[in-house]
N, CA, C and O atoms as a GROMACS GRO file, in nm:
protein
  212
    1UNK      N    1  -3.028  -1.647  -1.127
    1UNK     CA    2  -2.982  -1.551  -1.123
    1UNK      C    3  -2.860  -1.615  -1.258
    1UNK      O    4  -2.841  -1.734  -1.284
    2UNK      N    5  -2.803  -1.515  -1.314
    2UNK     CA    6  -2.699  -1.576  -1.364
    2UNK      C    7  -2.545  -1.576  -1.361
    2UNK      O    8  -2.496  -1.590  -1.249
    3UNK      N    9  -2.470  -1.565  -1.452
    3UNK     CA   10  -2.319  -1.617  -1.411
    3UNK      C   11  -2.294  -1.575  -1.323
    3UNK      O   12  -2.393  -1.516  -1.279
    4UNK      N   13  -2.171  -1.563  -1.229
    4UNK     CA   14  -2.099  -1.496  -1.145
    4UNK      C   15  -2.030  -1.390  -1.206
    4UNK      O   16  -1.970  -1.408  -1.312
    5UNK      N   17  -2.030  -1.295  -1.158
    5UNK     CA   18  -2.006  -1.157  -1.188
    5UNK      C   19  -1.846  -1.191  -1.095
    5UNK      O   20  -1.829  -1.251  -0.988
    6UNK      N   21  -1.713  -1.104  -1.218
    6UNK     CA   22  -1.576  -1.139  -1.145
    6UNK      C   23  -1.587  -0.986  -1.066
    6UNK      O   24  -1.650  -0.893  -1.116
    7UNK      N   25  -1.517  -0.978  -0.942
    7UNK     CA   26  -1.494  -0.808  -0.872
    7UNK      C   27  -1.366  -0.826  -0.899
    7UNK      O   28  -1.307  -0.922  -0.849
    8UNK      N   29  -1.316  -0.754  -0.966
    8UNK     CA   30  -1.160  -0.726  -0.932
    8UNK      C   31  -1.123  -0.596  -0.830
    8UNK      O   32  -1.028  -0.603  -0.752
    9UNK      N   33  -1.175  -0.524  -0.837
    9UNK     CA   34  -1.184  -0.414  -0.730
    9UNK      C   35  -1.214  -0.436  -0.590
    9UNK      O   36  -1.163  -0.384  -0.491
   10UNK      N   37  -1.336  -0.550  -0.602
   10UNK     CA   38  -1.372  -0.579  -0.443
   10UNK      C   39  -1.229  -0.680  -0.379
   10UNK      O   40  -1.204  -0.687  -0.259
   11UNK      N   41  -1.177  -0.725  -0.448
   11UNK     CA   42  -1.038  -0.820  -0.404
   11UNK      C   43  -0.937  -0.678  -0.346
   11UNK      O   44  -0.901  -0.665  -0.229
   12UNK      N   45  -0.904  -0.584  -0.454
   12UNK     CA   46  -0.818  -0.513  -0.407
   12UNK      C   47  -0.861  -0.421  -0.282
   12UNK      O   48  -0.787  -0.386  -0.190
   13UNK      N   49  -0.968  -0.396  -0.296
   13UNK     CA   50  -0.999  -0.262  -0.195
   13UNK      C   51  -1.012  -0.425  -0.071
   13UNK      O   52  -0.961  -0.376   0.030
   14UNK      N   53  -1.031  -0.499  -0.051
   14UNK     CA   54  -1.040  -0.606   0.075
   14UNK      C   55  -0.909  -0.604   0.117
   14UNK      O   56  -0.895  -0.588   0.239
   15UNK      N   57  -0.771  -0.620   0.026
   15UNK     CA   58  -0.649  -0.650   0.037
   15UNK      C   59  -0.602  -0.508   0.117
   15UNK      O   60  -0.533  -0.503   0.219
   16UNK      N   61  -0.660  -0.390   0.042
   16UNK     CA   62  -0.625  -0.246   0.135
   16UNK      C   63  -0.663  -0.210   0.265
   16UNK      O   64  -0.623  -0.120   0.339
   17UNK      N   65  -0.752  -0.301   0.279
   17UNK     CA   66  -0.859  -0.272   0.432
   17UNK      C   67  -0.742  -0.391   0.493
   17UNK      O   68  -0.682  -0.343   0.590
   18UNK      N   69  -0.698  -0.535   0.459
   18UNK     CA   70  -0.627  -0.584   0.560
   18UNK      C   71  -0.515  -0.495   0.596
   18UNK      O   72  -0.496  -0.457   0.711
   19UNK      N   73  -0.444  -0.462   0.499
   19UNK     CA   74  -0.338  -0.348   0.501
   19UNK      C   75  -0.308  -0.294   0.631
   19UNK      O   76  -0.230  -0.317   0.723
   20UNK      N   77  -0.461  -0.161   0.587
   20UNK     CA   78  -0.496  -0.068   0.684
   20UNK      C   79  -0.458  -0.117   0.875
   20UNK      O   80  -0.392  -0.091   0.976
   21UNK      N   81  -0.565  -0.206   0.810
   21UNK     CA   82  -0.591  -0.242   0.977
   21UNK      C   83  -0.446  -0.307   1.009
   21UNK      O   84  -0.466  -0.337   1.126
   22UNK      N   85  -0.366  -0.332   0.993
   22UNK     CA   86  -0.235  -0.354   1.005
   22UNK      C   87  -0.139  -0.274   1.047
   22UNK      O   88  -0.036  -0.303   1.108
   23UNK      N   89  -0.187  -0.152   1.005
   23UNK     CA   90  -0.096  -0.037   1.013
   23UNK      C   91  -0.048   0.045   0.910
   23UNK      O   92  -0.003   0.159   0.924
   24UNK      N   93  -0.060  -0.018   0.802
   24UNK     CA   94   0.010   0.026   0.662
   24UNK      C   95  -0.112   0.163   0.621
   24UNK      O   96  -0.222   0.182   0.673
   25UNK      N   97  -0.054   0.231   0.530
   25UNK     CA   98  -0.105   0.383   0.463
   25UNK      C   99  -0.118   0.319   0.301
   25UNK      O  100  -0.045   0.269   0.215
   26UNK      N  101  -0.202   0.341   0.314
   26UNK     CA  102  -0.270   0.289   0.158
   26UNK      C  103  -0.291   0.418   0.048
   26UNK      O  104  -0.349   0.521   0.082
   27UNK      N  105  -0.228   0.396  -0.102
   27UNK     CA  106  -0.214   0.541  -0.169
   27UNK      C  107  -0.301   0.491  -0.261
   27UNK      O  108  -0.220   0.424  -0.325
   28UNK      N  109  -0.439   0.466  -0.334
   28UNK     CA  110  -0.471   0.460  -0.460
   28UNK      C  111  -0.423   0.546  -0.551
   28UNK      O  112  -0.414   0.665  -0.521
   29UNK      N  113  -0.379   0.495  -0.698
   29UNK     CA  114  -0.326   0.623  -0.814
   29UNK      C  115  -0.479   0.642  -0.857
   29UNK      O  116  -0.577   0.571  -0.835
   30UNK      N  117  -0.465   0.759  -0.925
   30UNK     CA  118  -0.606   0.813  -1.004
   30UNK      C  119  -0.609   0.726  -1.110
   30UNK      O  120  -0.713   0.675  -1.154
   31UNK      N  121  -0.479   0.702  -1.162
   31UNK     CA  122  -0.507   0.595  -1.294
   31UNK      C  123  -0.460   0.420  -1.289
   31UNK      O  124  -0.404   0.374  -1.189
   32UNK      N  125  -0.479   0.372  -1.356
   32UNK     CA  126  -0.364   0.259  -1.330
   32UNK      C  127  -0.318   0.214  -1.440
   32UNK      O  128  -0.375   0.167  -1.538
   33UNK      N  129  -0.143   0.242  -1.401
   33UNK     CA  130  -0.053   0.284  -1.511
   33UNK      C  131   0.091   0.159  -1.441
   33UNK      O  132   0.214   0.168  -1.446
   34UNK      N  133   0.008   0.063  -1.388
   34UNK     CA  134   0.133  -0.032  -1.376
   34UNK      C  135   0.100  -0.118  -1.193
   34UNK      O  136   0.108  -0.240  -1.179
   35UNK      N  137   0.075  -0.043  -1.101
   35UNK     CA  138   0.045  -0.050  -0.996
   35UNK      C  139  -0.105   0.012  -0.958
   35UNK      O  140  -0.148   0.125  -0.985
   36UNK      N  141  -0.181  -0.112  -0.877
   36UNK     CA  142  -0.326  -0.098  -0.827
   36UNK      C  143  -0.310  -0.013  -0.666
   36UNK      O  144  -0.403   0.055  -0.624
   37UNK      N  145  -0.245  -0.021  -0.627
   37UNK     CA  146  -0.172   0.046  -0.493
   37UNK      C  147  -0.034   0.086  -0.436
   37UNK      O  148   0.057   0.008  -0.463
   38UNK      N  149  -0.006   0.179  -0.372
   38UNK     CA  150   0.121   0.143  -0.315
   38UNK      C  151   0.092   0.184  -0.168
   38UNK      O  152   0.020   0.282  -0.147
   39UNK      N  153   0.165   0.086  -0.028
   39UNK     CA  154   0.132   0.076   0.050
   39UNK      C  155   0.300   0.143   0.142
   39UNK      O  156   0.406   0.125   0.082
   40UNK      N  157   0.302   0.207   0.265
   40UNK     CA  158   0.392   0.238   0.308
   40UNK      C  159   0.378   0.197   0.487
   40UNK      O  160   0.274   0.172   0.548
   41UNK      N  161   0.472   0.200   0.523
   41UNK     CA  162   0.488   0.188   0.656
   41UNK      C  163   0.600   0.233   0.770
   41UNK      O  164   0.713   0.191   0.795
   42UNK      N  165   0.557   0.287   0.800
   42UNK     CA  166   0.653   0.362   0.903
   42UNK      C  167   0.652   0.309   1.005
   42UNK      O  168   0.548   0.258   1.048
   43UNK      N  169   0.796   0.305   1.090
   43UNK     CA  170   0.830   0.239   1.225
   43UNK      C  171   0.965   0.319   1.227
   43UNK      O  172   1.065   0.318   1.155
   44UNK      N  173   0.935   0.377   1.319
   44UNK     CA  174   1.028   0.470   1.436
   44UNK      C  175   1.134   0.578   1.278
   44UNK      O  176   1.077   0.658   1.203
   45UNK      N  177   1.220   0.558   1.274
   45UNK     CA  178   1.280   0.658   1.122
   45UNK      C  179   1.284   0.574   1.003
   45UNK      O  180   1.315   0.607   0.889
   46UNK      N  181   1.252   0.470   1.043
   46UNK     CA  182   1.266   0.372   0.858
   46UNK      C  183   1.115   0.422   0.801
   46UNK      O  184   1.041   0.501   0.860
   47UNK      N  185   1.089   0.367   0.686
   47UNK     CA  186   0.974   0.352   0.636
   47UNK      C  187   0.989   0.255   0.476
   47UNK      O  188   1.065   0.262   0.380
   48UNK      N  189   0.885   0.177   0.511
   48UNK     CA  190   0.876   0.101   0.409
   48UNK      C  191   0.837   0.145   0.295
   48UNK      O  192   0.822   0.262   0.327
   49UNK      N  193   0.810   0.140   0.193
   49UNK     CA  194   0.724   0.167   0.056
   49UNK      C  195   0.730   0.030  -0.014
   49UNK      O  196   0.835  -0.028  -0.043
   50UNK      N  197   0.600  -0.017  -0.040
   50UNK     CA  198   0.540  -0.125  -0.127
   50UNK      C  199   0.473  -0.084  -0.255
   50UNK      O  200   0.392   0.006  -0.233
   51UNK      N  201   0.479  -0.119  -0.379
   51UNK     CA  202   0.424  -0.057  -0.489
   51UNK      C  203   0.352  -0.257  -0.508
   51UNK      O  204   0.419  -0.360  -0.521
   52UNK      N  205   0.211  -0.241  -0.503
   52UNK     CA  206   0.151  -0.368  -0.512
   52UNK      C  207   0.056  -0.361  -0.648
   52UNK      O  208  -0.012  -0.266  -0.686
   53UNK      N  209   0.069  -0.455  -0.692
   53UNK     CA  210   0.008  -0.494  -0.891
   53UNK      C  211  -0.106  -0.589  -0.782
   53UNK      O  212  -0.195  -0.658  -0.831
   0.00000   0.00000   0.00000
């Protein structure tokens, strides 16, 4: 087997899965223009919006 393959997408999907398990909503942009994903979390009348790189 050759050298290890770098899997950037795997890391992003893993983090998205962990956030989703914790109750966050994950939005993945169609094109990467600065953010890998946007996460939102609603609690009562408040909503947190977090862009992730």
